[in-house]
N, C-alpha and C positions, 0 to 999 in steps of 0.2 A: 086647902091641901097644897095647892101650888104656892101660895104665899108662905107657907111654912117651909117649903123646900128652898125658896129664895132667901128666906131669912137665915137658913143654915149655911148658904154659900156666901153670905156677905162677910167682908174682911173688916175687922175692927180698925179704927183710925189710929190707935196707939201702936198697932203692929206694923203700920205702914212706914213709920220713921225708923231709919237705920241707926245703929249705934255708931257714934263718932269716935269711940275709943281706939279701935284698930288702926284707923287712918292716921290719927295723931301719933301713934306709936311708930308707924313706918316713917313718917316725916322726921321724927326725932332721931331715929337710927341713921338715916341718910345724912342729916346735918352733922352728927357726931363723926361719921366716917370721913366726911369732907374735911372737917377740921383736922383730923389726924393726918390725912394725906398732905394738907398744906403745911403742917408742922414738920414733917420729915422731908418735904421737897424744898424747903427754904434753906439756902447754903449757909454754912457756919464755918468758922476758922478751924474748928476741931476736925473737919472732914479731910483737911490736907494731910493729916498724920495717919499713916497706915502702918499697921503692925503685922508682920508676917510671922505666923506662929512657928513655921518650920525652920526659920533661920534666926539666929541671934547675933548681934554685932557687939563684940567685946571692945568697948572704948578704952578700957584701962590699959590695954596693951599698946594702943596707938598713941596714948597721951594726947588726945585731941583737946584743944583749948576751947572750942566753941561747939555748940550743939548742932550747928549747920554742917560741920565737917563730918558728922557721923553718917550723913546721907550720901557722902561721896565715896565711890568704890573705884579702884583702879582696874583698867581693862587689861586682860592677860596678853602677853606678847605672842603673836602668831608665828610659829616656826614650822617649816615643812616636816612632815612625818617621815621618819627614817625607818626603812624596813630592816629585816634581820641581816641582809647582806650589805648594809651600809648605803643603799641607794635611796635618794629622795625623789627620783623620777626615772621612769623606764619608758622609752619610746622606740619606735622602729624607723629605720631609714634605709637608704640605698648606698652601697659601696661605690665610690667613684674615684677615678684618678684625679689627683689635684690639678694636673694640667694635661689636656689632650692637645697634641700638636699635629696639625695637618700641613704637610709639605706641599707647596704650590710652585709652579714654574714662574719665572720672572718675565717670560715672553711666550708668545704663541709658538708651539712646536709640536712635533710628533714624537711619541714615545718609542725609543729604539730598543730598550732593554729594561727589565725589572728583575732585580736580583733577590727579592724577598717575597715572602707570602705571609698570610695571616698567622700570627702566633710566633713568628721567628723573633729571636733575640738579636738585637743590633747593638753596636758600640758607637761611641762618639766618633764622628768623621768617617764612618763607613759609607762606601758608595752603595746606594740602594736603587737608583734609577739613572738611566742614561737617555738623553734626548738626541734626536737626529741633529748632527752638527756639520753635515756636508756643505750646506750653504755658507756657514761661517768659516769653514776651512778654506773654501774657495775665495772668499773675500779677504781672508788673511793673506793668502798667496798674492792676491792682486795688490794689496796695500804694501806688502813687503817689496814687490817689484817697483811700486811708485816711490817707495822710500829710497831705493837704490838710485833712481833717476834724480831725485831731489838732492841727494848727497853728491852726485856727479856734477850737477849744476852749481852747487855750492863750491865744490873744489875748483871748477872752471872760473867762477867769478872771483875767487880768491887769487888765482894765478894772474888773471887780467888786472886785478887791483894792484898786485905787487909790481907788475910790469909798468902800469901807468905811473906808479910812484917814482920809478926810476926815470921815466921819460919826463915827468914834471920836474925832477931834480936837474935834468939836463936841459931844461927849458925847451923841450921838444913838444910836450903836450901842455894844455892849459889846466888851471886849477879846477875848472868846471868838469873836465873829463875825470879828474881824480874823484871829485865828489859824486859823480854819477856812478862810478864803479863801486865806491864805498857803500852807497845805498843799494846797489845791486847785490852786494855780498850780504847785507842785512836782510834783504828780502828772501834770498836763498836760504839763509839760516832759519827764518821764520817758517818757510815752506817745509824744511826738514823737520822742524819741531811739530808742526801741525800733522804731518804724516805719521810721525812717531806716536802722537796722541791717538790717531785713528787706529793704528796698529794695537795699542794698548786696549782700546775699547773693544776691538774684535777678540782679543785674548780674554777679556772679561766675559764677553758673550759665550765664548767657548767654555770658560770655566763654569758658567751658569748651566750649561748643558749636562753637567755632572751634578746630580743631586745626592747630597750626603746627609747622614743622620746627625742632628745637632746634639743628641743626648745618648746615654746608655739606656735602652728601653726595649719595649716589645711592640711588634707591629700589631695594631688593633684592627686595621682594615686596609685592604688593597683596593683603591678606588678606580684604577685604570688598568688597561691591558696594553701590550705592545702594539704598535702601529695605530694607536688612538691619538686623536688630536686633543691637545690640552692648551689652556689659556689661563692667564693670571686672574681673570674675572669673567663672570657670566654676563651675557648680553640679553638674557631673557629667553624663555622657551625651554622646553624639555629636550630638544634635539640639538642644543648647542654644545660647544666643547666643554670638557670637564675642567673644573677649576682647582682640583686638588689631586695629588698623586697617591699618597698613602697617609694614614693616620697612625701615630705611635704615642706611647706614654711611658713614664717611668714606673715600673711595678713596685718600687720601694718607696713611693711617695703617694699614699692613698688616704682617702678621707671617707667619712660617712656623712651623707647629705640628709638633713632632717628638716621637715616642715613642722615647726613647733607651734602648738596651739597657743593662742594669746593668753589663755588662763595659766599656762605654765612658764611663760617668759621670765617671770620674776625668780624662778628656781634655777636659772641657768646664767652663768657669767663667763667671760673670757678667761681662759686658763684653767677652768674647772676640770678636775680629773674625772675620767670616764672609764667604763669597762664595756668592751665591745665583744659581742658573740654573733658570728654569722649564723643565719637561719639554717643554712645548709650543713653546718658543722657546729651544733650547739655546744659541744664539749670543748671547742677551741675558744679561748678567751684571750683578748688582747687589751693592752693598756692604751689609753689615749687621753686627749685633752681638747677642750673647746678652742679651736683655732680661729674661727671666723663667726661673726654675728652680723647678719645683714643689717644695713642701716635703714632699710625700708621694708615694711610688712606688705603682705598681699591683702588688699581690702576684700576681694572677692571670697577668699578662703578663710580669712581671719587667722593667718599663720605667719610666722617669721622663720626665715631660713637660717639654719645653724649648720656649721660644718665642724665635724670632730676629726682631728688628726689622729691617725693610727700609728702607734709606735711599733717599729719592727714588724711590718707586714710580711707575709710569706705567700706561697702558692695556693694556700687554701682560700685566700680572699680573692673573689672574682668580681670585677666591676659589674655594676648594674644589678647584682643580687642584693637581697635585703639582709639587714643585720639589726640586732637588738642592742640598744645602747642604754647603759645604766649611768645616770649622772650621780656622782658620789657626793656625800656631805663633806664639808671641810674637815 
């Protein structure tokens, strides 16, 4: 009974051997795919030719003599885009006076009088500040008195020289006496000339106590008050004397100062026409041109300073306010 059950569980030897057909088929497929991959991966000369279906090159119009020239295409010329109002670039800057003049004293002194205030209009050679001149007036009086003395000594020396000439002609005095008095006269003349020079110097100092406007302009700032000590230069510290009296500028000579980004430098050139509109009065438009292009850029900011000269400025243009500048195409 048991033996019959064991016989039923026994596996025939022919069934133990696996069929080799599926394995061989797999190996054949792998070999075929490897061959195809090697075929397409190997470089050929025909791979250098590429055909773009969406674009056709018409060689008949260009009359090209060789096949290599059909692959050469010319690059388009880059030109700045022009907007509807004719501007190729629009940037903002600040309105400035072309020249800001600060009047300073030529020597240390005390302010006696100031005849202007901020915003006043002045004319060329108008007196704006007076410095205390009492010391120089006193020195002038002293030198004028010294000049009278030197002139009297000169006159006395000339009389003595003329008298000695007569005595020498009469053989009463010697030639040495005549020479001595001649030299005395020359020394007296030199003293008179020196004193006259000192008097002219004091007059120059007195003229410097009167400060005049060098231009027709407007007072931008009053920097001192009466009875304040002023000096031509500062010696350090915040409690020292002032170095300037007033600041003024010509309101008919104004510019717009712009820090231009380096990416836009190629769009701007000297003499280029511009259109300026102040931000405070956008309906006001002024003509201008590029008057100055800085020779050196700012490395920290990556900008180049440009100054645009404003033609015919008026009272609507206020210094240090912003303005929009359109750089126009040629």
